N, C-alpha and C positions, 0 to 999 in steps of 0.2 A: 841768376834769378830764374825761377821756374814760372813761366807765364801761365802754364795750365793750372798751377796752384792758385794764382791770383784769380783766375776765372772761377776756379772751384770754390774758393772761400768768399770772394767778394761779389762777383757778378751774379751769383745765383743763391737761392736759399739752399743750405746744405744740412745734412744730417750729422750731428755730432754725438758720438757715443760717449757717455760720461759715467765713470764709476763714482759712486758717492764717497765723500770723505767721512772721517770718523768723528769729527767734531764741528759744531756750528756755533755761530753767535749772532745775536740780533743786530740788525742795522738800525741805529737810533734815528730819531726824528730831528736830531740837532745837526748843525753844520759839520760836526766831526763824529760820525757814528763809529761804533766799536767794530773792529775786525777781530777775527779769532786766529788762534795758532793753527798751524798745519796739523795733520794727523800725528799721533804720538810717535811714529817712526822718525819724524823730523827732529833735528837738533834744536829747532827754534821754539821758544816758549811764548806764551801770551801773557799780557798783564792781567792781574787779578780783576775780575769783573764782578759787578754787583748781581743780585738775583735776577734782575731784568735782562742781564746779558749772559746768563748761565748757559753753558752748552748742553743740549739735550743728550740723552744717552745714544751711544753709537748703535747703528743698526747691526743686526746679526751678520750680515754679509753685504757685499757690494750690490748696488742697485744699478741695473743697466737701463739708463733712462732714455737714451736716443732722442734727445731734444732736437727739434728742427730749428735752425738758427739762420737769421738773416743778418748779414753784415753790411753796413752802409759806411762808406769812407775808405780811405787808403789804409790797408793793413799789410804788414810784413808777414809773408806766409812761408818763409824759408825754413822755419822750424816745424817739423811735422807734429809736434806736441800741441800746437795751437797758434793762431795768428796773434801778432803783436800790434798794438795800437800806440802810435806816437803822436799823430796829428790831432789837434783839437777838433771836437765835433764828431769823432768816431762813434758809431752807434752799433749796438748789439741787441737784436730783438728776437723774441720767441713767443709762442703761444702754447698753452697746455690746459688740460682739463684735470684739475686737482686742487689741493688746498695749500701745499707747501712747496717752496722752491728756494734753492740756494745756488751760488755760483762759486767756482774755484778760479782764482786769478793769482798771478805773481807779478811783482813789480821790480824793475831794474832801473837803477839810477847811476850814472857816472859819478865819480868822486866830486866833480866840480858842480854837480847839479844841487846847489844849496837850497833850491826851492822845492825839492822833493818832499813828499811824494805827490803823485798825481791824485787828482780828485775826480771822481765820477759822480753821476747822479742816477737815481733809479726812479722809474715811474711804473705803477701798476694800473692797468686798465685806463690809461690816459689820465690818471689822477695826479695829485701833487708830487713834485719832485723832492727826493730826499738825497742828501749828500752822503758819499761814502769815500773814506780816505784809504788809499792803498798803504801797504807796508813795504818799504823799499829795501828788502833783504834778499831779493831774487829767489824767493821760496814760495811754493804754493800756499795760499791761505783760502779758507772757506768763508764766504760771507752769506749770511742768511738774508734773503731778499724778502720773503713773506712767509708767514706761518698762520695757519687756521683761517685761510681765506674762505669765503663762501664756496660751497661745492659748485662746480661748473667751469666753463672756459674762462681763461684769463690771458691777458697780454702783458708782457714784461719788456721794458726797454732800459738798457744801460747806456749812459751817455758820457763820453769823456769830455769833461768841461775844461780841463787845463791843458797846457801845451807841452811841447816836446821836452823842454829843459827842466820840467818838473818830474820827469820819469816816463818810462815806457812800460806799458801793461800788457801782459800776455794772458789771453783768455784760454782757460783750460777746461771749460765745460760747465753746463748747468746740471743740477741734480733735481729731478722732479719729485723725488721722495714717493715713488709709487704712482704718481700721476701719469696721465696719458698725453703723449706728445700730439700736438695739432700742427697743421701747416702754419708757417709763420705768416705775418701780415704781408700783403702784396707790396711789391716795390712801388715807390712813387714814380710816376712817369716823367716828371720834369726834373731837370738837373741844373744846379747852379754851382759854379766854382768861384770861390772868393780868395783873393790873395791880399795880404797886407801885413802890417807890423803889429805893435802892441794895441793900437786902437782898433784892430780887427779881432784880436784874440779875446777881448773882454778883460784885459789886464786891469786889476784894481777895482773891478765892478762890484765885488763882494764886500768892499770896505769903503763906504762913502762918508764916514764920519771920523776918520783918523785925524789926530791933531796935526795941523798944518799939512793935511793930506798925505802924510808920510806913512807908508805901509809899515806896521810894526814888524820888527825882525827883518827877515829876508824879503826884500821888496817884491821879487818875482815868485813868491811862494804860491803853490797851486791853490791854496785855500782862498786866495784873493782873486782868482781868475774864474771866468765863466763864459766860455764861448757861446753857450746856449742863450745868453742874454745879450749877445753882441749883434751888430747890425746884419752880419751875414746869415746867422741862424734865423733871425727874425724874417729875413727875406724868404727863407725856406718855409717858415710857417705861413707867411702871407700867401705864398703861391703853391702850397702843398708840394714842395719840391725837395728832393734829396740835395744836400749841401756837402760839398767837399771843401774843408777849410785848410788852405795852404797858407797858414798864418804863423808868423814867427816873430816874437818881440825882438827889437833891436836889430832887425835885418832890413836891408834895403834891396834895391834891384841889383846893384853891382857893388855897393859899399855898405858896410855895417857900422853899428855904433862903436864897435871896437876896431880901430884902423887896421890892426894886424890880423883881423878875421876875414879871410877871403871867401868864406862860404855863404855867398849871397843868393838871392832868389834864382838867378839865371843858372846856378849850379845845383841847388837842392830841389828845384821844381819837379824833376822826374822821379824823385825817390819815394819809396813806400815808407822808409824810415829816414828822417832827416837828421838823425843824431850826428853832429859834426865830428864826433870822435871816430866815426867809421867812414868819413868822406873820401879818404884815400885808400880804402881797403875793400874795393868792390862792394859798395853798399847795395842793399836790395832795392830794386827799381820797381816802380808801379807800371803795370801794363796800361799805357795811356789809351790804347784802343778798346779797353774793356769797359770804359765808362766815358761817354762823350757829353760834355756840358752843352746845354741849350743857351745858357747865359753865363758869361764870364765877367767878373768884376775885378779889375786890376787896380787895387788901391795901394800900390807899392811905389816907393820912390821918395817918400817924405824923409826917411832916415838919411838917404844919400845927400839931400840938400841941408838937412838940419845940422849935419856934422861939419859942413863947410869944406870938405875935402874932395868933393866930386868935380871932375872936369866936365863941363857942360857938353862939349862935343862927344866925349866918350859916353856919357849918359844917354844922349840923344840917339847915338848909333845903336847902343845896347837895347834901349827901350823899343826902337823901331824893329830891330831884329827879333826881339822876344815876341812882340805882338804879331808880326807877320810870319816869321819862320817857325815859331813854336806854337803860339796859341791858334792863329788862323789855320796853320797847316794841320793841326790836330783836330780842330772843330770847324770845318768849312762853312757851316750854316749857323754857328752860334752868334748871338749878339754880344759884342765885346764892348764893355763900358770901361773907359780909361778914366779912373776916378781920383779925385783929391778930396780928402775928408778933414784935413787939418791945415796948418800953415805951411808945412814943409813942401816945397815944390809947387806952391800955389801959383807962382808967377811963370814957372817954366813948363810944367807938365801939360797944361791945357794947350799951349802953343805947339808943343811936340805932337800931341794927340791930333790937333787939327791938321797938321801936315800929313800925318799918317792917313787920316780920314780922306783928305783930298787925293792922296796917292792911290788909295784903294778904290775910290770912286771911279777912277779912270779905267779900272778893269772890271767895273760892274759890281764891286763889293760895297754895299751901302749899310751893312749891318755892324757899324761901329759908331761910337759916340764918345764925346768927352763929358765928364760930369764933375762939377765942383759943388760940394755941399755948402750950404750956408755956413759961414764961419761961426764956430762955437762961441758961446758966451762962457765966462768963467764959472758960472753956477752950473754949467753942464760938465765941468771938468773936476768934479769933487771926488771921483774915484781915486783911490790912494795912488800916490805918485803922479797926481795931475792927469788922470785918465778919465774917460767918459763915463757918465752916470747911465743908468738904464734909460732915463729920459733922452739923453743924447743919442744913444744907439737907436731908440725907437724913432726919433726924428729923422736921423740919417737914412734909416731903412725906409721910412715913409717917402722921403724925397726920391730915393732910388726906385722905389716901387712905382711911383708916378711915371718915371721915364720908361721903365720896363713895360708897364701896361700900354704906353703909347707906342713904343717901338716894336714890341714882341706880340702884343695883343692878348697877353695873359690877363685873366680876370680872377 
């Protein structure tokens, strides 16, 4: 892993030179917008589109756009062609003076990733979000973000709303179509890191009226997920903070929903790309010193207890070690919230947390707390496959925000 690459791509705003593609397609205002085929040289074709999605004529030659781009979140930067986003909540932002903008991205999914492709969302000038579905063929595709905008400066944000197992997206550049690049928006000064399972990823939040709450088709499909609407991202909006979502459905602290899956939080936490298929082959790591959280919310452990195969002593030791030797060692001044937001671990984790709090108090470390959300009601679990509704996530975020205001002093 090249640490300088991580700092170059993620910790600062960078200049990305983008050659324009030969064909574009409009991003629709529906949850499943149309993407377009790659340039004609590619072997991949695009489905026939109606007039509203027709590709404009190709420019006479490549446009050297040099968009200035801000990346927020953990990105895998080992490929010089462009950074790859696997974690939910990854953000890509730029500003420009012009009327048209498009983006080139490619999507990779392992054969077992039945929930592919990833879903992203687009916002222009802080306006409404629009969904964009990737095409998981590991081939560059051009997506038209906006056309015929009013002349003047504009801000664009791309937001990865789905999680790792729905696909991994590579950003290959913006095309400003003759517009002028502007400095990207400034970084947010506050940092929040959240860890959890499906109730943290926003699993099922895009389908709250499914019969018997069963997600149609593949349960963990990217189209049903939206980290942006989940409690962690809401905390970021509440406190104007950058959020890193180290969230992964079906994963526990040391045990996962699948007993023969050993790749739990204590193993994948340091990775820039948590794809389990590369866990034993020198996976790209995130430079943990490049981004230090001010607030850490550890809402992991429910899966360990829900599956009934966790050893309490083993879990307690691992939880303590992770909090003290990993989280506290990385962020000496961060407020660490050891949280429970569901039923799993509700009886065990607060007690373990209190022991850690007492231990740390003896060495003068008082910036830790346990947090147990008010137990959900079933009308808050109408997201498909029995996951939280937007109202549930808003409530949990509100309860957490009250504690953060009290303990950290943020307003």
